[in-house]
Each structure stands twice: as structure tokens, then as C-alpha cells.
PDBQT receptor file of N, H, CA, C and O in Angstrom, charges set to zero:
ATOM      1  N   UNK A   1      38.600 -53.579 178.905  1.00  0.00    +0.000 N 
ATOM      2  CA  UNK A   1      37.382 -53.086 178.298  1.00  0.00    +0.000 C 
ATOM      3  C   UNK A   1      37.383 -51.563 178.307  1.00  0.00    +0.000 C 
ATOM      4  O   UNK A   1      38.105 -50.915 179.065  1.00  0.00    +0.000 OA
ATOM      5  N   UNK A   2      36.567 -51.039 177.458  1.00  0.00    +0.000 N 
ATOM      6  H   UNK A   2      35.981 -51.565 176.842  1.00  0.00    +0.000 HD
ATOM      7  CA  UNK A   2      36.409 -49.588 177.394  1.00  0.00    +0.000 C 
ATOM      8  C   UNK A   2      35.277 -49.191 178.319  1.00  0.00    +0.000 C 
ATOM      9  O   UNK A   2      34.204 -49.793 178.302  1.00  0.00    +0.000 OA
ATOM     10  N   UNK A   3      35.525 -48.179 179.119  1.00  0.00    +0.000 N 
ATOM     11  H   UNK A   3      36.397 -47.690 179.132  1.00  0.00    +0.000 HD
ATOM     12  CA  UNK A   3      34.522 -47.702 180.070  1.00  0.00    +0.000 C 
ATOM     13  C   UNK A   3      33.615 -46.675 179.396  1.00  0.00    +0.000 C 
ATOM     14  O   UNK A   3      34.096 -45.707 178.808  1.00  0.00    +0.000 OA
ATOM     15  N   UNK A   4      32.308 -46.888 179.481  1.00  0.00    +0.000 N 
ATOM     16  H   UNK A   4      31.917 -47.675 179.959  1.00  0.00    +0.000 HD
ATOM     17  CA  UNK A   4      31.354 -45.906 178.957  1.00  0.00    +0.000 C 
ATOM     18  C   UNK A   4      31.260 -44.736 179.921  1.00  0.00    +0.000 C 
ATOM     19  O   UNK A   4      31.248 -44.911 181.139  1.00  0.00    +0.000 OA
ATOM     20  N   UNK A   5      31.194 -43.542 179.353  1.00  0.00    +0.000 N 
ATOM     21  H   UNK A   5      31.204 -43.400 178.363  1.00  0.00    +0.000 HD
ATOM     22  CA  UNK A   5      31.040 -42.347 180.171  1.00  0.00    +0.000 C 
ATOM     23  C   UNK A   5      29.813 -41.575 179.685  1.00  0.00    +0.000 C 
ATOM     24  O   UNK A   5      29.410 -41.707 178.530  1.00  0.00    +0.000 OA
ATOM     25  N   UNK A   6      29.237 -40.790 180.549  1.00  0.00    +0.000 N 
ATOM     26  H   UNK A   6      29.565 -40.683 181.488  1.00  0.00    +0.000 HD
ATOM     27  CA  UNK A   6      28.104 -39.949 180.192  1.00  0.00    +0.000 C 
ATOM     28  C   UNK A   6      28.585 -38.519 180.027  1.00  0.00    +0.000 C 
ATOM     29  O   UNK A   6      29.465 -38.056 180.753  1.00  0.00    +0.000 OA
ATOM     30  N   UNK A   7      27.999 -37.829 179.065  1.00  0.00    +0.000 N 
ATOM     31  H   UNK A   7      27.285 -38.205 178.475  1.00  0.00    +0.000 HD
ATOM     32  CA  UNK A   7      28.314 -36.420 178.854  1.00  0.00    +0.000 C 
ATOM     33  C   UNK A   7      27.015 -35.646 178.707  1.00  0.00    +0.000 C 
ATOM     34  O   UNK A   7      26.000 -36.194 178.279  1.00  0.00    +0.000 OA
ATOM     35  N   UNK A   8      27.053 -34.380 179.062  1.00  0.00    +0.000 N 
ATOM     36  H   UNK A   8      27.878 -33.934 179.410  1.00  0.00    +0.000 HD
ATOM     37  CA  UNK A   8      25.879 -33.518 178.934  1.00  0.00    +0.000 C 
ATOM     38  C   UNK A   8      25.833 -32.933 177.528  1.00  0.00    +0.000 C 
ATOM     39  O   UNK A   8      26.836 -32.415 177.036  1.00  0.00    +0.000 OA
ATOM     40  N   UNK A   9      24.685 -33.012 176.887  1.00  0.00    +0.000 N 
ATOM     41  H   UNK A   9      23.870 -33.433 177.287  1.00  0.00    +0.000 HD
ATOM     42  CA  UNK A   9      24.502 -32.423 175.560  1.00  0.00    +0.000 C 
ATOM     43  C   UNK A   9      24.282 -30.934 175.728  1.00  0.00    +0.000 C 
ATOM     44  O   UNK A   9      23.383 -30.511 176.455  1.00  0.00    +0.000 OA
ATOM     45  N   UNK A  10      25.118 -30.121 175.043  1.00  0.00    +0.000 N 
ATOM     46  H   UNK A  10      25.848 -30.464 174.453  1.00  0.00    +0.000 HD
ATOM     47  CA  UNK A  10      24.968 -28.673 175.160  1.00  0.00    +0.000 C 
ATOM     48  C   UNK A  10      24.744 -27.994 173.808  1.00  0.00    +0.000 C 
ATOM     49  O   UNK A  10      24.628 -26.771 173.737  1.00  0.00    +0.000 OA
ATOM     50  N   UNK A  11      24.684 -28.789 172.737  1.00  0.00    +0.000 N 
ATOM     51  H   UNK A  11      24.779 -29.783 172.795  1.00  0.00    +0.000 HD
ATOM     52  CA  UNK A  11      24.463 -28.263 171.401  1.00  0.00    +0.000 C 
ATOM     53  C   UNK A  11      23.673 -29.272 170.578  1.00  0.00    +0.000 C 
ATOM     54  O   UNK A  11      23.951 -30.471 170.629  1.00  0.00    +0.000 OA
ATOM     55  N   UNK A  12      22.695 -28.797 169.823  1.00  0.00    +0.000 N 
ATOM     56  H   UNK A  12      22.469 -27.824 169.781  1.00  0.00    +0.000 HD
ATOM     57  CA  UNK A  12      21.972 -29.655 168.886  1.00  0.00    +0.000 C 
ATOM     58  C   UNK A  12      22.497 -29.381 167.492  1.00  0.00    +0.000 C 
ATOM     59  O   UNK A  12      22.639 -28.225 167.095  1.00  0.00    +0.000 OA
ATOM     60  N   UNK A  13      22.788 -30.439 166.745  1.00  0.00    +0.000 N 
ATOM     61  H   UNK A  13      22.673 -31.378 167.068  1.00  0.00    +0.000 HD
ATOM     62  CA  UNK A  13      23.273 -30.305 165.381  1.00  0.00    +0.000 C 
ATOM     63  C   UNK A  13      22.133 -30.590 164.412  1.00  0.00    +0.000 C 
ATOM     64  O   UNK A  13      21.239 -31.381 164.716  1.00  0.00    +0.000 OA
ATOM     65  N   UNK A  14      22.163 -29.944 163.237  1.00  0.00    +0.000 N 
ATOM     66  H   UNK A  14      22.889 -29.302 162.990  1.00  0.00    +0.000 HD
ATOM     67  CA  UNK A  14      21.126 -30.152 162.238  1.00  0.00    +0.000 C 
ATOM     68  C   UNK A  14      21.744 -30.629 160.923  1.00  0.00    +0.000 C 
ATOM     69  O   UNK A  14      22.906 -30.351 160.627  1.00  0.00    +0.000 OA
ATOM     70  N   UNK A  15      20.957 -31.338 160.161  1.00  0.00    +0.000 N 
ATOM     71  H   UNK A  15      20.013 -31.563 160.402  1.00  0.00    +0.000 HD
ATOM     72  CA  UNK A  15      21.403 -31.864 158.875  1.00  0.00    +0.000 C 
ATOM     73  C   UNK A  15      21.909 -30.737 157.981  1.00  0.00    +0.000 C 
ATOM     74  O   UNK A  15      21.238 -29.719 157.809  1.00  0.00    +0.000 OA
ATOM     75  N   UNK A  16      23.099 -30.929 157.415  1.00  0.00    +0.000 N 
ATOM     76  H   UNK A  16      23.644 -31.755 157.555  1.00  0.00    +0.000 HD
ATOM     77  CA  UNK A  16      23.676 -29.935 156.517  1.00  0.00    +0.000 C 
ATOM     78  C   UNK A  16      24.465 -28.838 157.203  1.00  0.00    +0.000 C 
ATOM     79  O   UNK A  16      25.097 -28.018 156.537  1.00  0.00    +0.000 OA
ATOM     80  N   UNK A  17      24.436 -28.814 158.528  1.00  0.00    +0.000 N 
ATOM     81  H   UNK A  17      23.923 -29.480 159.069  1.00  0.00    +0.000 HD
ATOM     82  CA  UNK A  17      25.176 -27.786 159.268  1.00  0.00    +0.000 C 
ATOM     83  C   UNK A  17      26.678 -27.958 159.033  1.00  0.00    +0.000 C 
ATOM     84  O   UNK A  17      27.191 -29.076 158.998  1.00  0.00    +0.000 OA
ATOM     85  N   UNK A  18      27.367 -26.831 158.874  1.00  0.00    +0.000 N 
ATOM     86  H   UNK A  18      26.950 -25.922 158.902  1.00  0.00    +0.000 HD
ATOM     87  CA  UNK A  18      28.818 -26.826 158.679  1.00  0.00    +0.000 C 
ATOM     88  C   UNK A  18      29.499 -26.467 159.994  1.00  0.00    +0.000 C 
ATOM     89  O   UNK A  18      29.215 -25.427 160.588  1.00  0.00    +0.000 OA
ATOM     90  N   UNK A  19      30.396 -27.331 160.436  1.00  0.00    +0.000 N 
ATOM     91  H   UNK A  19      30.627 -28.175 159.953  1.00  0.00    +0.000 HD
ATOM     92  CA  UNK A  19      31.156 -27.081 161.661  1.00  0.00    +0.000 C 
ATOM     93  C   UNK A  19      32.549 -26.584 161.278  1.00  0.00    +0.000 C 
ATOM     94  O   UNK A  19      33.151 -27.082 160.327  1.00  0.00    +0.000 OA
ATOM     95  N   UNK A  20      33.049 -25.621 162.007  1.00  0.00    +0.000 N 
ATOM     96  H   UNK A  20      32.560 -25.217 162.780  1.00  0.00    +0.000 HD
ATOM     97  CA  UNK A  20      34.331 -25.001 161.693  1.00  0.00    +0.000 C 
ATOM     98  C   UNK A  20      35.477 -25.691 162.436  1.00  0.00    +0.000 C 
ATOM     99  O   UNK A  20      36.159 -25.075 163.256  1.00  0.00    +0.000 OA
ATOM    100  N   UNK A  21      35.675 -26.957 162.141  1.00  0.00    +0.000 N 
ATOM    101  H   UNK A  21      35.121 -27.457 161.475  1.00  0.00    +0.000 HD
ATOM    102  CA  UNK A  21      36.769 -27.727 162.735  1.00  0.00    +0.000 C 
ATOM    103  C   UNK A  21      37.532 -28.407 161.612  1.00  0.00    +0.000 C 
ATOM    104  O   UNK A  21      36.922 -28.900 160.663  1.00  0.00    +0.000 OA
ATOM    105  N   UNK A  22      38.834 -28.442 161.701  1.00  0.00    +0.000 N 
ATOM    106  H   UNK A  22      39.330 -28.041 162.472  1.00  0.00    +0.000 HD
ATOM    107  CA  UNK A  22      39.647 -29.178 160.743  1.00  0.00    +0.000 C 
ATOM    108  C   UNK A  22      39.429 -28.790 159.300  1.00  0.00    +0.000 C 
ATOM    109  O   UNK A  22      39.561 -29.627 158.407  1.00  0.00    +0.000 OA
ATOM    110  N   UNK A  23      39.099 -27.544 159.056  1.00  0.00    +0.000 N 
ATOM    111  H   UNK A  23      38.992 -26.864 159.781  1.00  0.00    +0.000 HD
ATOM    112  CA  UNK A  23      38.866 -27.108 157.692  1.00  0.00    +0.000 C 
ATOM    113  C   UNK A  23      37.434 -27.260 157.230  1.00  0.00    +0.000 C 
ATOM    114  O   UNK A  23      37.125 -26.970 156.074  1.00  0.00    +0.000 OA
ATOM    115  N   UNK A  24      36.552 -27.709 158.110  1.00  0.00    +0.000 N 
ATOM    116  H   UNK A  24      36.803 -27.944 159.049  1.00  0.00    +0.000 HD
ATOM    117  CA  UNK A  24      35.131 -27.817 157.786  1.00  0.00    +0.000 C 
ATOM    118  C   UNK A  24      34.606 -29.231 157.844  1.00  0.00    +0.000 C 
ATOM    119  O   UNK A  24      35.153 -30.137 157.216  1.00  0.00    +0.000 OA
ATOM    120  N   UNK A  25      33.552 -29.413 158.594  1.00  0.00    +0.000 N 
ATOM    121  H   UNK A  25      33.108 -28.677 159.104  1.00  0.00    +0.000 HD
ATOM    122  CA  UNK A  25      32.905 -30.716 158.740  1.00  0.00    +0.000 C 
ATOM    123  C   UNK A  25      31.406 -30.516 158.527  1.00  0.00    +0.000 C 
ATOM    124  O   UNK A  25      30.811 -29.594 159.086  1.00  0.00    +0.000 OA
ATOM    125  N   UNK A  26      30.801 -31.382 157.718  1.00  0.00    +0.000 N 
ATOM    126  H   UNK A  26      31.285 -32.131 157.265  1.00  0.00    +0.000 HD
ATOM    127  CA  UNK A  26      29.374 -31.304 157.436  1.00  0.00    +0.000 C 
ATOM    128  C   UNK A  26      28.632 -32.358 158.241  1.00  0.00    +0.000 C 
ATOM    129  O   UNK A  26      29.032 -33.522 158.275  1.00  0.00    +0.000 OA
ATOM    130  N   UNK A  27      27.547 -31.943 158.890  1.00  0.00    +0.000 N 
ATOM    131  H   UNK A  27      27.222 -30.997 158.862  1.00  0.00    +0.000 HD
ATOM    132  CA  UNK A  27      26.694 -32.848 159.656  1.00  0.00    +0.000 C 
ATOM    133  C   UNK A  27      25.695 -33.495 158.698  1.00  0.00    +0.000 C 
ATOM    134  O   UNK A  27      25.044 -32.805 157.914  1.00  0.00    +0.000 OA
ATOM    135  N   UNK A  28      25.578 -34.823 158.766  1.00  0.00    +0.000 N 
ATOM    136  H   UNK A  28      26.107 -35.384 159.403  1.00  0.00    +0.000 HD
ATOM    137  CA  UNK A  28      24.625 -35.555 157.926  1.00  0.00    +0.000 C 
ATOM    138  C   UNK A  28      23.741 -36.395 158.832  1.00  0.00    +0.000 C 
ATOM    139  O   UNK A  28      24.228 -37.298 159.513  1.00  0.00    +0.000 OA
ATOM    140  N   UNK A  29      22.437 -36.103 158.844  1.00  0.00    +0.000 N 
ATOM    141  H   UNK A  29      22.042 -35.370 158.291  1.00  0.00    +0.000 HD
ATOM    142  CA  UNK A  29      21.514 -36.924 159.629  1.00  0.00    +0.000 C 
ATOM    143  C   UNK A  29      21.274 -38.227 158.888  1.00  0.00    +0.000 C 
ATOM    144  O   UNK A  29      20.995 -38.235 157.689  1.00  0.00    +0.000 OA
ATOM    145  N   UNK A  30      21.387 -39.328 159.618  1.00  0.00    +0.000 N 
ATOM    146  H   UNK A  30      21.614 -39.322 160.592  1.00  0.00    +0.000 HD
ATOM    147  CA  UNK A  30      21.143 -40.650 159.037  1.00  0.00    +0.000 C 
ATOM    148  C   UNK A  30      20.243 -41.434 159.991  1.00  0.00    +0.000 C 
ATOM    149  O   UNK A  30      20.719 -42.273 160.756  1.00  0.00    +0.000 OA
ATOM    150  N   UNK A  31      18.933 -41.154 159.941  1.00  0.00    +0.000 N 
ATOM    151  H   UNK A  31      18.546 -40.472 159.320  1.00  0.00    +0.000 HD
ATOM    152  CA  UNK A  31      18.019 -41.834 160.848  1.00  0.00    +0.000 C 
ATOM    153  C   UNK A  31      18.102 -43.340 160.648  1.00  0.00    +0.000 C 
ATOM    154  O   UNK A  31      18.262 -43.832 159.531  1.00  0.00    +0.000 OA
ATOM    155  N   UNK A  32      17.991 -44.042 161.735  1.00  0.00    +0.000 N 
ATOM    156  H   UNK A  32      17.861 -43.642 162.643  1.00  0.00    +0.000 HD
ATOM    157  CA  UNK A  32      18.081 -45.493 161.663  1.00  0.00    +0.000 C 
ATOM    158  C   UNK A  32      17.746 -46.115 162.994  1.00  0.00    +0.000 C 
ATOM    159  O   UNK A  32      16.694 -45.848 163.575  1.00  0.00    +0.000 OA
ATOM    160  N   UNK A  33      18.647 -46.945 163.471  1.00  0.00    +0.000 N 
ATOM    161  H   UNK A  33      19.501 -47.162 162.999  1.00  0.00    +0.000 HD
ATOM    162  CA  UNK A  33      18.377 -47.720 164.681  1.00  0.00    +0.000 C 
ATOM    163  C   UNK A  33      18.518 -46.939 165.985  1.00  0.00    +0.000 C 
ATOM    164  O   UNK A  33      18.115 -47.435 167.038  1.00  0.00    +0.000 OA
ATOM    165  N   UNK A  34      19.075 -45.742 165.941  1.00  0.00    +0.000 N 
ATOM    166  H   UNK A  34      19.402 -45.339 165.086  1.00  0.00    +0.000 HD
ATOM    167  CA  UNK A  34      19.170 -44.934 167.163  1.00  0.00    +0.000 C 
ATOM    168  C   UNK A  34      18.650 -43.529 166.906  1.00  0.00    +0.000 C 
ATOM    169  O   UNK A  34      18.917 -42.962 165.847  1.00  0.00    +0.000 OA
ATOM    170  N   UNK A  35      17.908 -42.951 167.856  1.00  0.00    +0.000 N 
ATOM    171  H   UNK A  35      17.691 -43.411 168.717  1.00  0.00    +0.000 HD
ATOM    172  CA  UNK A  35      17.410 -41.585 167.692  1.00  0.00    +0.000 C 
ATOM    173  C   UNK A  35      18.571 -40.583 167.630  1.00  0.00    +0.000 C 
ATOM    174  O   UNK A  35      19.524 -40.677 168.403  1.00  0.00    +0.000 OA
ATOM    175  N   UNK A  36      18.479 -39.635 166.710  1.00  0.00    +0.000 N 
ATOM    176  H   UNK A  36      17.705 -39.558 166.082  1.00  0.00    +0.000 HD
ATOM    177  CA  UNK A  36      19.513 -38.606 166.616  1.00  0.00    +0.000 C 
ATOM    178  C   UNK A  36      20.807 -39.048 165.970  1.00  0.00    +0.000 C 
ATOM    179  O   UNK A  36      21.807 -38.334 166.043  1.00  0.00    +0.000 OA
ATOM    180  N   UNK A  37      20.811 -40.214 165.338  1.00  0.00    +0.000 N 
ATOM    181  H   UNK A  37      19.998 -40.794 165.280  1.00  0.00    +0.000 HD
ATOM    182  CA  UNK A  37      22.031 -40.737 164.737  1.00  0.00    +0.000 C 
ATOM    183  C   UNK A  37      22.502 -39.814 163.615  1.00  0.00    +0.000 C 
ATOM    184  O   UNK A  37      21.690 -39.329 162.827  1.00  0.00    +0.000 OA
ATOM    185  N   UNK A  38      23.802 -39.573 163.542  1.00  0.00    +0.000 N 
ATOM    186  H   UNK A  38      24.462 -39.967 164.183  1.00  0.00    +0.000 HD
ATOM    187  CA  UNK A  38      24.354 -38.731 162.493  1.00  0.00    +0.000 C 
ATOM    188  C   UNK A  38      25.752 -39.178 162.123  1.00  0.00    +0.000 C 
ATOM    189  O   UNK A  38      26.391 -39.945 162.844  1.00  0.00    +0.000 OA
ATOM    190  N   UNK A  39      26.210 -38.691 160.999  1.00  0.00    +0.000 N 
ATOM    191  H   UNK A  39      25.691 -38.068 160.413  1.00  0.00    +0.000 HD
ATOM    192  CA  UNK A  39      27.585 -38.896 160.552  1.00  0.00    +0.000 C 
ATOM    193  C   UNK A  39      28.201 -37.520 160.359  1.00  0.00    +0.000 C 
ATOM    194  O   UNK A  39      27.493 -36.522 160.220  1.00  0.00    +0.000 OA
ATOM    195  N   UNK A  40      29.506 -37.481 160.352  1.00  0.00    +0.000 N 
ATOM    196  H   UNK A  40      30.081 -38.291 160.464  1.00  0.00    +0.000 HD
ATOM    197  CA  UNK A  40      30.242 -36.238 160.113  1.00  0.00    +0.000 C 
ATOM    198  C   UNK A  40      31.142 -36.452 158.903  1.00  0.00    +0.000 C 
ATOM    199  O   UNK A  40      31.887 -37.430 158.837  1.00  0.00    +0.000 OA
ATOM    200  N   UNK A  41      31.067 -35.527 157.942  1.00  0.00    +0.000 N 
ATOM    201  H   UNK A  41      30.462 -34.733 157.996  1.00  0.00    +0.000 HD
ATOM    202  CA  UNK A  41      31.862 -35.644 156.714  1.00  0.00    +0.000 C 
ATOM    203  C   UNK A  41      32.898 -34.539 156.657  1.00  0.00    +0.000 C 
ATOM    204  O   UNK A  41      32.569 -33.355 156.734  1.00  0.00    +0.000 OA
ATOM    205  N   UNK A  42      34.169 -34.943 156.520  1.00  0.00    +0.000 N 
ATOM    206  H   UNK A  42      34.437 -35.905 156.458  1.00  0.00    +0.000 HD
ATOM    207  CA  UNK A  42      35.282 -33.997 156.401  1.00  0.00    +0.000 C 
ATOM    208  C   UNK A  42      35.669 -33.926 154.928  1.00  0.00    +0.000 C 
ATOM    209  O   UNK A  42      36.343 -34.813 154.404  1.00  0.00    +0.000 OA
ATOM    210  N   UNK A  43      35.231 -32.852 154.272  1.00  0.00    +0.000 N 
ATOM    211  H   UNK A  43      34.683 -32.131 154.698  1.00  0.00    +0.000 HD
ATOM    212  CA  UNK A  43      35.408 -32.691 152.821  1.00  0.00    +0.000 C 
ATOM    213  C   UNK A  43      36.875 -32.746 152.406  1.00  0.00    +0.000 C 
ATOM    214  O   UNK A  43      37.221 -33.407 151.427  1.00  0.00    +0.000 OA
ATOM    215  N   UNK A  44      37.728 -32.059 153.143  1.00  0.00    +0.000 N 
ATOM    216  H   UNK A  44      37.446 -31.522 153.938  1.00  0.00    +0.000 HD
ATOM    217  CA  UNK A  44      39.143 -31.944 152.776  1.00  0.00    +0.000 C 
ATOM    218  C   UNK A  44      39.816 -33.311 152.619  1.00  0.00    +0.000 C 
ATOM    219  O   UNK A  44      40.583 -33.517 151.678  1.00  0.00    +0.000 OA
ATOM    220  N   UNK A  45      39.535 -34.240 153.527  1.00  0.00    +0.000 N 
ATOM    221  H   UNK A  45      38.912 -34.073 154.291  1.00  0.00    +0.000 HD
ATOM    222  CA  UNK A  45      40.154 -35.572 153.465  1.00  0.00    +0.000 C 
ATOM    223  C   UNK A  45      39.224 -36.624 152.878  1.00  0.00    +0.000 C 
ATOM    224  O   UNK A  45      39.599 -37.789 152.747  1.00  0.00    +0.000 OA
ATOM    225  N   UNK A  46      37.993 -36.206 152.519  1.00  0.00    +0.000 N 
ATOM    226  H   UNK A  46      37.689 -35.259 152.625  1.00  0.00    +0.000 HD
ATOM    227  CA  UNK A  46      36.967 -37.113 151.994  1.00  0.00    +0.000 C 
ATOM    228  C   UNK A  46      36.731 -38.276 152.954  1.00  0.00    +0.000 C 
ATOM    229  O   UNK A  46      36.650 -39.434 152.547  1.00  0.00    +0.000 OA
ATOM    230  N   UNK A  47      36.622 -37.933 154.251  1.00  0.00    +0.000 N 
ATOM    231  H   UNK A  47      36.688 -36.992 154.582  1.00  0.00    +0.000 HD
ATOM    232  CA  UNK A  47      36.434 -38.931 155.304  1.00  0.00    +0.000 C 
ATOM    233  C   UNK A  47      35.043 -38.811 155.905  1.00  0.00    +0.000 C 
ATOM    234  O   UNK A  47      34.567 -37.707 156.170  1.00  0.00    +0.000 OA
ATOM    235  N   UNK A  48      34.394 -39.950 156.121  1.00  0.00    +0.000 N 
ATOM    236  H   UNK A  48      34.782 -40.846 155.906  1.00  0.00    +0.000 HD
ATOM    237  CA  UNK A  48      33.099 -39.996 156.776  1.00  0.00    +0.000 C 
ATOM    238  C   UNK A  48      33.278 -40.631 158.142  1.00  0.00    +0.000 C 
ATOM    239  O   UNK A  48      33.813 -41.734 158.255  1.00  0.00    +0.000 OA
ATOM    240  N   UNK A  49      32.836 -39.944 159.171  1.00  0.00    +0.000 N 
ATOM    241  H   UNK A  49      32.402 -39.048 159.080  1.00  0.00    +0.000 HD
ATOM    242  CA  UNK A  49      32.924 -40.464 160.534  1.00  0.00    +0.000 C 
ATOM    243  C   UNK A  49      31.534 -40.965 160.909  1.00  0.00    +0.000 C 
ATOM    244  O   UNK A  49      30.592 -40.183 161.040  1.00  0.00    +0.000 OA
ATOM    245  N   UNK A  50      31.419 -42.283 161.081  1.00  0.00    +0.000 N 
ATOM    246  H   UNK A  50      32.184 -42.919 160.975  1.00  0.00    +0.000 HD
ATOM    247  CA  UNK A  50      30.148 -42.916 161.429  1.00  0.00    +0.000 C 
ATOM    248  C   UNK A  50      30.353 -43.673 162.728  1.00  0.00    +0.000 C 
ATOM    249  O   UNK A  50      30.918 -44.767 162.733  1.00  0.00    +0.000 OA
ATOM    250  N   UNK A  51      29.893 -43.091 163.836  1.00  0.00    +0.000 N 
ATOM    251  H   UNK A  51      29.434 -42.203 163.833  1.00  0.00    +0.000 HD
ATOM    252  CA  UNK A  51      30.160 -43.623 165.173  1.00  0.00    +0.000 C 
ATOM    253  C   UNK A  51      29.796 -45.070 165.390  1.00  0.00    +0.000 C 
ATOM    254  O   UNK A  51      30.507 -45.771 166.110  1.00  0.00    +0.000 OA
ATOM    255  N   UNK A  52      28.709 -45.553 164.792  1.00  0.00    +0.000 N 
ATOM    256  H   UNK A  52      28.132 -44.984 164.207  1.00  0.00    +0.000 HD
ATOM    257  CA  UNK A  52      28.317 -46.926 165.059  1.00  0.00    +0.000 C 
ATOM    258  C   UNK A  52      29.036 -47.924 164.158  1.00  0.00    +0.000 C 
ATOM    259  O   UNK A  52      28.800 -49.129 164.252  1.00  0.00    +0.000 OA
ATOM    260  N   UNK A  53      29.910 -47.430 163.287  1.00  0.00    +0.000 N 
ATOM    261  H   UNK A  53      30.102 -46.452 163.211  1.00  0.00    +0.000 HD
ATOM    262  CA  UNK A  53      30.642 -48.327 162.415  1.00  0.00    +0.000 C 
ATOM    263  C   UNK A  53      32.051 -48.628 162.924  1.00  0.00    +0.000 C 
ATOM    264  O   UNK A  53      32.816 -49.330 162.263  1.00  0.00    +0.000 OA
ATOM    265  N   UNK A  54      32.387 -48.103 164.085  1.00  0.00    +0.000 N 
ATOM    266  H   UNK A  54      31.766 -47.533 164.621  1.00  0.00    +0.000 HD
ATOM    267  CA  UNK A  54      33.720 -48.355 164.643  1.00  0.00    +0.000 C 
ATOM    268  C   UNK A  54      33.780 -49.754 165.223  1.00  0.00    +0.000 C 
ATOM    269  O   UNK A  54      32.834 -50.219 165.859  1.00  0.00    +0.000 OA
ATOM    270  N   UNK A  55      34.889 -50.411 165.000  1.00  0.00    +0.000 N 
ATOM    271  H   UNK A  55      35.658 -50.034 164.484  1.00  0.00    +0.000 HD
ATOM    272  CA  UNK A  55      35.114 -51.755 165.526  1.00  0.00    +0.000 C 
ATOM    273  C   UNK A  55      36.329 -51.710 166.447  1.00  0.00    +0.000 C 
ATOM    274  O   UNK A  55      37.371 -51.164 166.084  1.00  0.00    +0.000 OA
ATOM    275  N   UNK A  56      36.194 -52.277 167.622  1.00  0.00    +0.000 N 
ATOM    276  H   UNK A  56      35.348 -52.721 167.917  1.00  0.00    +0.000 HD
ATOM    277  CA  UNK A  56      37.298 -52.301 168.581  1.00  0.00    +0.000 C 
ATOM    278  C   UNK A  56      37.952 -53.691 168.548  1.00  0.00    +0.000 C 
ATOM    279  O   UNK A  56      37.287 -54.706 168.754  1.00  0.00    +0.000 OA
ATOM    280  N   UNK A  57      39.221 -53.715 168.294  1.00  0.00    +0.000 N 
ATOM    281  H   UNK A  57      39.761 -52.890 168.127  1.00  0.00    +0.000 HD
ATOM    282  CA  UNK A  57      39.967 -54.973 168.314  1.00  0.00    +0.000 C 
ATOM    283  C   UNK A  57      40.806 -55.002 169.582  1.00  0.00    +0.000 C 
ATOM    284  O   UNK A  57      41.517 -54.044 169.884  1.00  0.00    +0.000 OA
ATOM    285  N   UNK A  58      40.722 -56.094 170.317  1.00  0.00    +0.000 N 
ATOM    286  H   UNK A  58      40.144 -56.873 170.071  1.00  0.00    +0.000 HD
ATOM    287  CA  UNK A  58      41.436 -56.190 171.583  1.00  0.00    +0.000 C 
ATOM    288  C   UNK A  58      42.677 -56.873 171.502  1.00  0.00    +0.000 C 
ATOM    289  O   UNK A  58      43.370 -57.016 172.510  1.00  0.00    +0.000 OA
TER     290      UNK A  58
């Protein structure tokens, strides 16, 4: 199994914010079933990172 770990939040991200990683990543707020839920969009590769959409196969 995967062990859950806790981390301290040291930065708040806002909708539309551009992060300077990997050539640029855009923060997209997607309110829904969890408070503060967001996705990250990498324009260069046209990839959307959506944390709650990951599936773990064992």
C-alpha cells in the first residue's frame, strides 16, 4: 500500500497563476468535492494534472 504523508502548506495558489516550472504551468481552480481542489495545466505538452483522477494499479 501507499503510505499517506502530511506536508506543511507554505504557498497559496490562485486561479490563473503561472508557475515557472517545466516551461510554465497554469493553476486552474476546479471547486468540487474537496476544498481548494485544483488542476495544473502544462501548456507545452498539453497535459492536465488532476490529482484526484489518478488510479493506482497494484
